[in-house]
N, C-alpha and C positions, 0 to 999 in steps of 0.2 A: 223427428222420426228417426233420422240417422243416428242421433245420440243414443236413443233407446236401443236400436239394433246393435250398436257398438258396445253398449253397456251389457246387454244380454250375451253377446259373443265373449266379452272379457270374463263375465261371471261363469260361463260354461267352460272356459279354458282353465280357470283356477279350480282345482279339485280338492284343495285343502282348506276350504271354508269351514269354520267351526261355529258353534253357537255364540251369539253375541254375549259379551260380558259387560255389565253395568259397572262403570268405575266412578261415576259421580253424576250429580244433577246440576244443570246450569241455573243460575238465579233468574227465573222466568220474568219477574217484574222489571228487572233492569235491562236484560237482553231480550227485547220483544221481537227482534228479527236479526238473524245472522245470515248474510249472503255468502260468506266464506268463512272457513275454519281451517286453521293451520296449527299443527303441533310443532313446537320448537325442536329443532335438531340440536341446538347448542345449549339451551337452558332446560334442565330436567324439570318435568312436570309443569311446563308452561304452554298455554294455548292462546292463540290470537284469533279473535272473532271480528268480523267487519260488518257493519250495517251501512249500506250505501243509499238508503232511501229515507224519506221523512226528514228527521233532524240531521241526517248523516252528511258527510261520512264520519263515522265514529268507529274507532277501534276499541274493543274490549280486550283486556288481558286478564286471564284467570289461571289458576292451577288446574290440573287435570280432574280435580274433584268438583270444579265449578265454583270454588271459593276464592277468597283474596282478590276480589274484583277491582280492577283499575280501569278508568275510562280515559281515553285519549281522543279529544275532538280535533279534527284537522281543518284548519282554515284555508280557504282559497285552493281547494283540491276537489276536483270533480271527476271521480272515477266513472268509467263507462260500464265495466263489467267486473265487479269485485269478486265474482266466483273464481276468476282466474288466479286469485291470490293463493289458492290452495295448491296450485301446481308450480308456484314460483320457487326459485332457489336463490338465496343471497349469501355470498361469502361461505359457501360450503353447506 
């Protein structure tokens, strides 16, 4: 409930929201769940997706159009809340 209220407050503060623009589609069959999504600040047109349930943890790497899929399976790693990946910063 608090998250919802904070989200609504943040949305009301930002007055420059525009219409969404579709830039690509993700390969639905391969990425059936993404708990977190991060756009790379260092590598142009790269996105990281994480699936922390089922067969996870699995990181998917795509370009911003959802193409050029790479799959990285992580052994002996048990994340608690992968959604936090989207607010992390590493090395700039």
